[in-house]
N, C-alpha and C positions, 0 to 999 in steps of 0.2 A: 321439776321446776314448776313454780307456781305461776300460772297464766294470769292475765288481767281479769279482774272480777267481772262477771256478766252484768248486764244492765238490769236494774230492778224491773220486775214484771209490771207491764202496763204503764210505765212512766217513761219520760224522755231520758236520754243519756246525757248526763252532764259531765263536763270535764273534771269536776271535783271527784267523781267516783272512779276515775281512771288513774292508773299509775303514771307518773310523769314520763316514764320511758315509753309509754304506749304510743306517743305521738312521734317517736323516732322511726320514721318510715323510709323505706328505700325510695328515693325520688324517681329514679329511673323506672322502677316497677309501677309507680303511681302514674307516671306519664304514659307508659305503654297501655295501662288499663283505660286511661281517659281518652286515648287516641284510637282505640280499637272498638268500633261500634258493631261488634259481632254478637252472635247469639250467646257466646260465652259471657260477655259482660252483662247482658240482660239476665243471664242465669245467676250471676253473682249478685246482681241487684235484687233478684227474686229471693235469694237466700237471706240477704240483708233484711228484706221486708219481713220475711217469716220470723227472723230472729228478733225483730223489734215488735212483733205482734201486729203487723200490718197485713191487710189483705192484698191479694195480687192486683186488685182493681185500683188500689190507691196509688197515686203518683208521688213524686218528690215535691210537687208544687203544693202550696197551701190551698185548702178548699175555699172557694169563694161562693157567695150566694148568687142566685140568678140576677138579682138586681145589680150587684156589683159587676158581674160579668157583662151585663147589658150596658152599664155605664162605661165600662172599659171599651166595649166594642164601638160605642157611639162617639167616644171622645178620641179614639185613636184612628187616624186615617190609614188608608192603604199604604201610604209611603212612609209611615212611622211605625217601627217595631219597638216596643218597650224592652228595655234591658233589665232582667231580673237577676240579682246577685244571690246565689245559693251556695251553701256549704255542703259538699258531698261527704257523708260519713262512710269511710272505707272499713274493710275487714281488719286492716292493720290497726286502725284506731280502736277497735274493739277487742284486739288480742285474739281474734279468731282466724286470722289468715295463716299463710304458710309460716310466717315468722312469729314463733311463740316468744312472748316477752320474758326476759330473764330477770329474776329478782335475787339480789345478793343479800348476804347476811353478815353480821358482825362476828367474824370468826375469832377474833382476839378475845372477846368476852367468853366464848365457849372454852377456849384454851385456859383462860384464867379460872373459869369455873371448875374445870377438870383438875386443875392443879391445887385447888383448895384442900385444906385438911379435912378429914372425914368428920361429919356431924350428922345429926338426925335430919332426915329428909333430903340430904344432899345428893344421894345416889339417884333418887327419883328425879330430882331437878336436872342432874347431869344427863340422865338417859333421855329426858324430855327434850333438852336442848340439842342433843346429838340427833334424835329422831327428826326434829325440825330442820336441822341442817341437811339430813338425808333427803327429806321431802323437798327442800328448796332446790337441791341439785339433782333432781330426778333425770334431767336430760344431759347430764355430763358436767365435768369439772372444768372451769376455765383455768388457763395456765397461771393467771395471776394469783389465784386462790389455792393452787395445788399444794404448795408447801405447807400452808396452814392446815389444810384438810388432812394431809398425811401426818402432821403433828398431832391432830386430834385423834387419828386412828392409832398412832403409836401410844398415846396416853391411855386410850381405851384398852388396847391390848395388854398393857401393864396391869390393868385392874381385873382381867378376866379370871385369873386364878382365885382371887378372893371374892370377886363380884361377878359371877357367871352371867349376869344380865347384860353385860357389855358385849358378849359374844355375838349376839344378833346384830348389834350396831356395827361392829367391825366387819362382819360378813356382808352387811348391806353396803358399806363403803367400798368393799372389794368388788362387789357386783357392779357398782357404778364406775369403778376404775376400768372395767372391761369395755365401757363405752368410749368412743373417741373423745379426746380432750378438745377443749374449745379455745380459740384465740380471737381476740378482738382486732388485733392488727397482725400483719404479716411479720413484723419485727418482734412480736412477742416470743417467738421460738428462740431467737438468739438472746433476747433480754433475760429471760427466765431459765435459760438452759442450765447454767451452773447450779442454781438453787434446786431445780427439778431433778437434776442428776443425783444430788445428795438426798432428796426426798424419796426418789425411787429406790435408792439403796436401803432405805428403812423397811422396804417390803421384805427383804431377806431376813430381818430380825423376827418377823412374824412366825417363821417356820420353827423357831425355837420354843414357841408357846406350845405346851403339851396338850394340844387339842386336835383331834383328827379332823373334825369338820372345818376348822379354821385353816389347817394345812392344805386340805383339798381345795378349799375355796381360793386360797392364795395361788395354788398351781393353776387352777382354771383361769384366774385373773391374768397370770403371766402368759399362758398359752394364747388367750384372746388378744394379747398385745400384737400377736402375729396374724390374727384373723379377725380383726375388728370390723364389724358391720357398720355401715353409715347409719346415722340417726334417721328415724322416720320423719321427725319433725325438725324443721329448720328454726334455729334460734336467731331472732332478729338482732343484727349487729355482730354476730359471731360466725366464725368459720370453723370447720372441723380440722383437727390436726391429723396428719397421715400416720399410718402405722409405722412408716420408716422413722419418723421422729421419736415415737415411743421406743422402738427398738434401739435407736441411737442412745436414748437416755438409759436404757438397761445396760448397754455396753459401757458407757462412761461411769455408771454407778457400780460396776463390778458386782452385779447381782448374781451372775453365774458362779463366781468364786464363793460367795456366801452360801449359796444353795449346796454346792459340793461339800463345803466344810460341815454342813449340817447333815451329811449323808448318814452318819452313824446314829443319829437321833431317830431315824425312821426305820430301823431294822426290824422292829417288833411287828409293825403293821404292814401287811403286804399291799393293801390298797393305797396307803400313803406312799409307799415306795414306788408303786407303778405310776402314780400321778407325778411324783418327782422325776421319774425317768422320762415320762412324756414331756415334762417341762424342759429337762436338760436336752432332750432330743431336738426341741425347737431352738433352744439357745445355741446348740452346737452347729447350727447352720451358718454362724458368723465366725470369722477368723479371730476377731478380738475375744469373743467369748470362749473359743477353744483354747486360746492361750491362757486365759484366766482359769479355765477348768484344769488344764494341765498343771498349772501352778499349785492347785489345790489337790494334786494327786488323783484326779478323776479317773484316769485309765486304770490305775491299780485298784481303786475302791469298787469300780463298776465290774471289772473283770473277775475279781475275787468272789462276786456274788452271782456269777452266771449260772451256777448249778443249784441255786436255791429253789426249793419247791414252788411251783407256780402252775396251777391247773389251766390258767388262761393262755399261757405261752407268750404273754406280752413282755415279760421280764427279759427273756432271752432275745426276742426280736428287737426291742428298743435298746437294749444294752449293746447289741452288735451294731445297730445303726449309729449309736453315739461313738463307739470305737472307730467305725469307718470315718465318721466326720472328723474326729480328732486326728486320725492319720492323714486325712486329705488337707486339713486346714491349719495344722500346727507342726511343731518340730517332731519329725518321725523318730529321730534319735532319742529324744526325751521320752516319747511314748514307749519305745522298745525297752528303754531302761526301766520304766515303771512296770512293764509287763514281764520282765525277765526275772521272775521270782517263782519259787516252788508253788506257792499258793495259787497264783494266776494260771500257771501252766497245768496244774492239776485240775482246776476248774475247766479249762479249755479242753483238756483231754477227756474228761468225763462227758462233757457236752457233745464233743465230736463223736465219741464212741456211741453214745445213745442215739444220736441222729443217724449215724452210719448203719447201725444194726437194726434200729427200730423205726426209723423214719420211713414213711411210705408216701407222704403227700408231696406234691410239687413244692409247697412252701418249705417243708422239712429239708428237701434236697438243696434248695437254694440257700437256706440258712447254714446247712452243713458245709457247703462250698465257701460261704463267707467266712466261717470260722477257720477253715483250712487256709484261706488266704492270710488271715490275721496271724495264724500260727507260723506260716512261712516267713512273714516279716519278722516275727520274734526270733525265729531260728537263725536269722542272719547275724544275731549277736552271739559270738562264741561263748560268752559268759552265761547264757541262758541254760538252766538245768534241764535240758531236753531229755538227756539220758537218765538222769536221776529220777525224773518224774515218770519214767516209763513211756513217755509219749513217742520217743524215737522208735522204739520197738514196735508199738502198735501201728505207727504210720508205715513203716517198711512192710509189716504184715499185710496191711490193707492194700499196699501198692502192688504186691506180688502174688496174692492168693489166687488170682484168676489164672496166672500162667504156671505157677508152681503149686502143686497140691500140698495143703497144710492140714495137719490134724488139730490145729488150735481150735478150741471150742468157740472162740470169738467169731470165727469166720465160717464155722460149719453150717452148711446149707445156705450160705450167703452167695448171692449172684447179682452182678450188675446188669442193668438193662441197656439198651442202645438209645436211651433218652438223652436229650441234650445235657441235662444236669449231671448224669452219670458219666457222660463223655468228658465234660469239663472236669469232673472229679478225677478221672484217670490222668488227665494232663497235669492237673495240680499236684497229684501224688508223684508223678515223674519229676516235676519241677522241685518239689521239696526234697527229693532224694539228692538232687544236685546240691541243694543248699546244705543239707545235713552232712554230706560227705566231706565238706570243708573242715569239719571237726574230726581230727584223726581218731579219737576214741570211738567214733561211730563205725569205723571199718569193721570191727569184730561183729557188730550187729548186722552189717550188710552181708558179711560172710554167712552168718547163721540164717539170714533170711533168703539166701540163694538169689541175691539180687542180680548178679551177672547172668546167671542161667535164665532168669525170668526175662531179662531185657533181650537176650540173644534169640528168644523165640520170635522176635519181630525181624531179625536180620535174615530174611529169606524172601525169595520172590513170591509175589502175590499169586495164590492159586485161585483162579477165577471161579471154578465150579465147586469149590469147597464151601460148605456152609459155615459162616463165621458170625459171631454175635454182634459185630459192628458193621455198619454200611461201608461201601468201598471208600468213600471220601474220609470217613472216620478212621478206618483201618490205615489208610495212607498217612494221615496226620499223626496217628499214634506210632506208626512205624518210624517216621522221621524223628518224632520226639524221643522215642526209645533209643535210637542210634545216637542222637545228640546227648542223651543222658549217659550212655555207655562211654562216650568220649571223656566224661568227667569221672566216672566210677571205675572203669576197667583199669586205668593206670594205678589205682590204689589196690586192686585185687588181682595181681599178676597170676597167682597160682590158680584162682578160679577161671581167669581168662584162658590160660593154657589148658586147664582141665576141660573146658568147653570147646577146645579146638577153635579158638577165636580167629586165628590167622586163616585157617582153611575156610571158615564160614564167610569171613570178610572177602577173601579172594573170589570165592564162588559167587557171592552177591555182586561183586564188581564185574565179574564176567557177564552176569545177567544184565547189569546196567548198560554194558557196552553193546550187547548183541542187538539185533534188529527186530527182536520180538515185539509185537504190538503191545503198547501199554498206554492207556489214556489217563495221565495224571491230572488230578484236579487242581493242585497248586493253590489251594485256598488259604492255607494257614501261613503263619509267620515262617515256619521252617520250609514251607513249600514255595517260597518266593523264587521266581524265575524258572520253576519247573513245571509249568502247565503244559500238558500234552507231550511230555518227554520224561526221561528218567534222570534229569540233571540234578534235581534236589536229592534223590537217593544217592547218586554218585558223590555229590558234594559232602554229605554228612558221613558217608562211609569212608571217604578219603580222609576226612578230618579225624575220624576214629583211628584209622591206621597211622596217621601222622602223630597222634597223641601217644600211641604205643611205641612207635619207632623213636620218638624223641626221648624216651626213657634211657636209651643207650643200653638196654638189656641185651646181652649177646645171645641169650637163649631165644628171645623173641625174634631178633634179626636173623639169626641162623635158620630158624624155622621158616621164616619168610623166604629166604634164599633157596632153601631146599624144596620149596613148593613153587619155584619159578616166579617169584614176585617181581624181580627186576625186569625180566623180559615182558611180563604181562603189563607192568606199568609203562614201559617204553612203548609197547603197542598202543596203550590207551593214549599216550602223548601224541603218537603219530596220527591217530584218528582225530584227536582234538585239534592238532595243528593244521591238518590237511582238509578236514571235512566240516568242522564246526565253526559257526559264526563267532566272531569275537564279542561275546557278551560278558557281563560282569561275572556271572556264575561260572562260565567256561574258563575265564582267566583265573578265577580263584581255584578251580580244580587243577589247572595246569601248575599253578604255584605250589599247591600242596603236594602234588605228585613229585615235583622236583625236590621239595624239601624231604620227602620220604626217601627218594633215591640218595640224597646227600647223607641222610642219617645211616642208611644201610651200607653205603660204599666207603664211608670215611675210614681211613687207616686200614683198608683191606684191599690189597692189590688184586687178589683173585676176583673179588666182586667188581672191581673197576674194569677188569678185562671182560667180565660178563656184560658190563655196561656197553662196551664195544664202540665201534665206529657209528653204529646207528644212533646211539645216544649222543655222540659228538655232533653228528649232523643236525640233530634236533636242537642242541645247544647253539650251534652256529646260526640256525634258522631264527631262533628266538632272539639272538643278539642283534639281528638286522631289524631293529625296531625303528619306526618313524618317530623322531623326537617330539613331533606335534601331539602324539598320542599320550604323552606323559601328563598333559593337561586335561584329558578327556574325563578323568574320574572313574573309569571303568576298572582300574587296577593294574595298568601296565607298569607302574612303578614297582609294585609288589612282585609282579611277574619277573621283572628284570633282576630284582634282588635275589629271588629264588634261582634264577638262571645262573647268575654269577656265583652263588653259593654252591650250586650243583657243579659248576665248572671247577671250583676250587677242590671240592671233596671227591668228585668222580673222575677227573682227568689228571690233575696234578699228582705227580708221584708215579704215574704209569707211563713209562718212556714211549711205548708204542702209541698211546693215545695222545701224548704231548706232541710227538712228531706229526701225527695225522692232523692235529689241531693247527700246527704251524704250516703244514702244507696247504691247508684250506684257508690260509691267511687269517687265522683267528686273532693273531696279535694285532693285525691291522684293524679288526673290528673292535678290539679292546681299546686301542688308542683313539679310534673314532668316538667311542663312548666317553673316553676321558676328555676329549677335546670339547665335548658339550658343556663341560664345567658344571655338571650337576653336583652340588655339594653332597648330596646324599650318597652318591655312588663313588666319588673320588677315592675315599679311603679303601673301600673294598676292591676297586679296580687296581689301585696301586699295590695292595697286598698280593693280589694275583700276579701282578707284574714282577714283584720281588721274587716270588716262588718260581715263576717261569724263567727268570734270568739265570737260574742255576743250570738251565739247559744251554750248552754252548751255541746252539743254533739260533737262539733267540735274539742275540745282539745284532745279528745281521738284519733280521726282520725289523727290529726297532729302528736301526739307523736308516733303513730303506724307506720307512713310512713317510709320507708327505700328506699334510693336511691342507686346509684352505690357505691360499696365498703362499703355497709352497712351504708351509711351516714344518719344521722337523720335530722329532720326538723330544730331543734335548731342549729345544726352545720352548716347547709346550710344558715340560716339567719345571723349567726355571720360572716360566710365567706363573704356573700354579703356586710355586714357592713364594713368589712376591705377593700374590693375592692373599695367600694364607697368612703371611706375616702382617699384611695390612689389616686383615680381619682380627688378628690377635693383638694388634696394637704394639708391635715391635718397633722400637725407635730406629729409624733410618733417615738419612738426609735426602735431598732431592735427587742425588745421583745414585741412591741405594747403598751408600757406604755405611760402615759401622760408626755409631756416635759414641757409645759407651764401650770401651775396650774391656772393662771388667765384666760386664754383663751383656755380651753381644746378642744373646738369644732370648733375653728376658721378655716376657709378655706383659701386657698392661695388668692382667689379672694377678700375675705373680708379683708385680711391683706394688699393687694396691694391698695385697694380702700380706700381713706380717707373718714372720716365721713363727710357727707353733711347734714346740717340742713334741715329738711323737715317739712311740716305741719303735724299736728297730724292725719289727715285723710289719709295720704299716708303711706303705709307700708314701713318699713325700710329694709335694706339688710338682717338683721338677721331674720326678719319675712318672707321675700320672700324666703329665703334659705330653710325654712321648707318644702315648697311645691315643690321646684325645685329638691330635691333629695329624696332618699328612707329611710333616717335614721329615720325620725319620724315614718314612717309606721312600720319599723322593731321594733322600741321601743314599738309601740302599740301592735303588735302581741305577742312579748315576754312578754309584760305586761299582756296580757290576759292569758298567760300560767304561770303566777305567778313567773317567774324568778327562780323557784325552781324545783328540781327533773327533770331537763332537761337531757335526756339521750344522751350518745355519745359525750360528750364534752371533749376536751383536756385542758391541762393547758393554752395553748395560747388562747383557746376559753374563759376560765374563766377570763383571764386578760382583754379581750375585753368586756366580759359580765359586768364587773365592770363599764365600761364607759357607756354602754347601759343602765344599771340600773339607773344611775344618769343623764341620758340625759335631763330630764325635769328640774332638778336643774341647770345643766350647761347652758341650754338654757335661763332659767330665769335670771341667773347671767350675761349672755352675753348681754341680752336686757337691763338690768339695767346699765351695763357698757357702752353700746352704748348711752343710755340716758345721762349718766354723761359726755361723750365726746361731745355730741351735746350741752349740756349746756355750756361747756367750749368753744366750737367753736363759740357759739353765744355771749360769754362774759357776761353770766348771772351769778349772784351770788345768789344761793338759800339761803333761810332763815336757821337759825341754825337747826331747827327741821328737815327740808328736807335734809340738809347737813349731819346730823347725820344718818338719815335713809339710804341715799345713801352710806355712808361709811360703815354702818353696813351690808348692803346687799352685797357690794363688798367684804368685809372681809369674810362674811359667805360663799359666793360662792368660794372664794379662799381657804378657809379652807376645803370645801368639795373636791375641786380638790386635795389638799395636802393629805387629808385622803384617797381618792381613789388611789392616787399615792403610798402612803405607803402600802395600801392593795395589790396593784399590785406588789410592791417590795417583800412583804412577800410571795405572791404566787409564784413569780419567784424564790425566794430563796428556798422556800420549794420544788419546782419542781427540782431545781438543786441538793438539798440534796438527794431527792428521786432518782434522776438519778445516783448520786454518790453511794448511797447505793445499787442500782440495779447493778451498774457496779462492786462494790466490791463483791457482791454475785456471780456474773458471774465469777469474777476473782478467787474466792475461789473454785468454782466448777471446773474451768479449772485446778487450781493447784492440787486439789485432783485427778483429772483424770490423770494428768501427773505423780503424785506420785504412783498411782496404776500401771501405765505402767512401771515405774522404778522397782517396786517390782516384777512384773511379769518377767521382763527381768533378774533381779538378780536370781530369782528362777530357771529360765531356764538355766542360766549359771552354777548354782550349779548342776543342773541335768546333764548337759553335762560333768561337771568335774567328777562326780561319775561314769558315764558310760565309761569314757575314762582313768581314773586313778584308779588303784586297791587300792592304799594306801588311797586315798581319800574315796573310797567306803567302805573300812574296818573301817576307822575312823568314817564315817557317820553311819555305822552299829553299832559300839560300842556306839556312842552317842544315837542312837535310842534305843538300848537295855537298856542303862542306864536310859533313860527317861521313858521307859516302866516299868522298875523295880522300879523306884522311885515313880511311880504312883500307885503301888500296895500297899495294906495294909501290915503293918509289922507283924501283928498277924492275924491268921485265926481262925475261930470258930472250936471247937472240932468236930471230926467226919466229917470235911469238905473234900470233894474230890477235889483235885486241878488238873485240866486238862491243859496241856501245849497248848498254842495257837500258838506256833512257829512251822514252818515246817523246819525240819533239811535240811541243804544243800542249802537253798535259799540265793543267794547273791543279795538281793534287799533291798531297803531302803524305801519301801512303805508298807502300811498295806496289809496283805495277807488275803485271804479268799477262799471260794470254787468257787467264780465267779471272774474272772479278766477281765480287758479291755485291749485289744491289739490294739495299734495304727497301722493304715494302713501304708503301704509303702508310703513315701512322693511322691507327684505328680511329682516333678521335676526329679525323678529317672525314671519314666515310661512314662512321657510325657502326661499323661491324658488318659482317656478311648478311645478316638478316634484318638490317635496319629498315629495308623497304620490302614489302611483300610482293610488289609488282616489279621486282628488279629485272625479271626476264623479259619484260615488255617495254623497256625503256630505250629511248634514243640517246645516242651520245650527244651531249650538248655541243653546240657550235663553238662556244667560247673555249672549249677544252677544259683541262683540269680534272678534278675528281668528279665521280658520278654524282649527279643531282637528280632529285625526284622531279619528274615532269608531270605537271598537272594536265588533266583533260585528255589523257591517252585513251583511245578507243581500244577495247579489248577484243581481239579477234579469236575465232575458233582455232586457227592454226597460226603458228608464228611465221612471220615473213622473213625473207632473206635480205638482210641489211648490208651485205658485203658490197653491194654496188654503190652505196651512198658515199 
């Protein structure tokens, strides 16, 4: 940028010699300088003097003669100070302060000049104008001029091939682009954003110019967009644009995609390619740029060149960094797709092989591990040609050469150290074996590489005094990782597993896990979670391995386990876990896996069930007594209960002795208690067990005897579950639970919404699938085993539902026939007359059954309503009689009060009483009979008299109750008589006096 012109030497500074913009000064800065009388301002003033050719002794005031100063002193009194108006010339006015003045140019004229047709002298004129522009914008490009400047650069780049003189100009412009852009206003960023984005996109076209210097300068320019240094000089009236804004313009201009598309143009020159890789490395730090690069097939292009010769090693390093960034910030699936080709995998294979066998530096080992991680991600794609490229064979060889001796020259003399990078490499190799074994063609290579044998070298107790190549913590982590890898590999290589005596090794290792031998586990790794200071982690992964082998259902493996006492050993481990170990997540997982192993071994084998024995039944009963609150703990009690119920089904059912023992220990009661919890996840499994158990004739008694909360019976519980299941399924019922649609009494909302789809006869239809997807069929089976009769504890609502359950099989049969009929119509088949008659007969019969059940339900509901009305009437009569009795008592009391308060009424009542007594006596008495009068003369009462009478006490409201007065023991009887009254002013004595003489 051109600053303001300096003042002429020896002469005064006039405003005419300054640029007009030189007087545009920051007012705030000027005020701060004028208000700060510090040494700094005097220093600035000194600089100003020296720049103007003034000595330090000269002041800012004009020089006066002695006479003038004398006249001034004599004419001015002490109370009058003359005011002198001075103009202070600042650094900003001179263009020498911090704010350098900015001079603009007419860029449109330069563009027009560059666009003119060639003629003599034009090139020199064009170059001169471009150089002047470069000189003008030495301190950076303002945003408002950036579009025109980039247009100038684009026009110059087009002339480079024919006129090489323009190369230096373009390079100079690119160097200036590395400086921060300038904005006059904050809003300039938003105002010019769209135009600048398009202008920045033109930078990508420069890489197509076949000039190495220009390409390298372009890459440096883009890299500096991310590391722009602030300007040393401040431009007056302008602010610097941040690097974030420049990066945003790169993203919106799709510059990354343009550079990747130009990748093939730079294959000849290594230096250009390295600079482009460095540029792409910076660009790949943005998610937007990564997506643009993937769109241009960046992963494929970069990976295929990994193995190109490069003495510096930067190509491999930067390429791996770019691939990492792409994997982290863009679509992993798209990247895997781009890398899953023979060329890329071959390049990765050669690079990894070289780093594995020849790399010795810390940097080489890190890069080797990064390449292996990228390869592992690619191997997740089944379509990747891992086997065809030979990469799979080399990886398995590298993973097992330490444990199994190999004569392959690739690993001859090769040995891993206990460094962190080699330790990570070993874990990554175990991990990629798990990924590779998902592709079945890999199995043969795993067999040739003796993978199972190599992994089984870790399935043994740690020998503390034996010298090993890994540290104790590293060996423990590798041991757990190897066992976890075996759980994925061994089920595919059964022959190798049996050849290595896998069952024996696993059982021996489990025995070591259970014994009390001291072992200080580190528990640092992912696989060691929950196993710090114990052997739980080893036990967990060993049990997982055994579960994976048993789940195959291979009779050879299961029989081998039984012959080595696996059932008793596992039950022993369960007993220890149940009685001694704390309920942690890892312990619950071990219990669950052991129960699943026992289920797989004992299923369909009565002899093995007998080996399971009563000890196993006791453990099952103990585990079934679970607190329902623990289901929400998140530790795994749900999974443990599933495994327990599965073990109950596979290890107890079918063996009559164990069934009887289970019933004697009230196992059915525990099952029904779990069913009463109404946990949707367990209901289906529990009801399935109940159906199997009901084949035992002793079960029905236990089922009918069970009582739940509020004296609930098993039949009531099952019917309640039926109603809730139908409510969840959306089956149509009225408020009383009766059938609404007699044609489709069991149809669910899903079946109703889904149209009938014609399917082959081998495929189950929706009606068939529905049987296994809900619990209605199992409830029908259990109640069917209980004969649907004499079921205790049922209400009228239960009986209404029971009518439907009783006819479930008939309704389901009619539903299936109806579905067949609809499929025939959908396929536009016309059945023969006989088949048509049968279909119609079955449909009518099913509908008639539905109507019959609906009529029976109506009858039950009506009977229940009548019974309710009868009960209500009886209750009303009882209430009416009670009220009538109260009225009679009230009338009797009123008459009694009348007799006591009215003498006439008393006499009248007395006469009526005597008349009644007289009329009740006989008219004639026997001879010689002595008649005694039963009346007592002078009594004015109207009640029967006798020698004993009952005197009613004084009413409570007259005396206030027995504790109305706290001093009642010290009261005198009032002289007036009547009820006791409180006497005030009584003197309390120590001993009560005798008042009988009063």
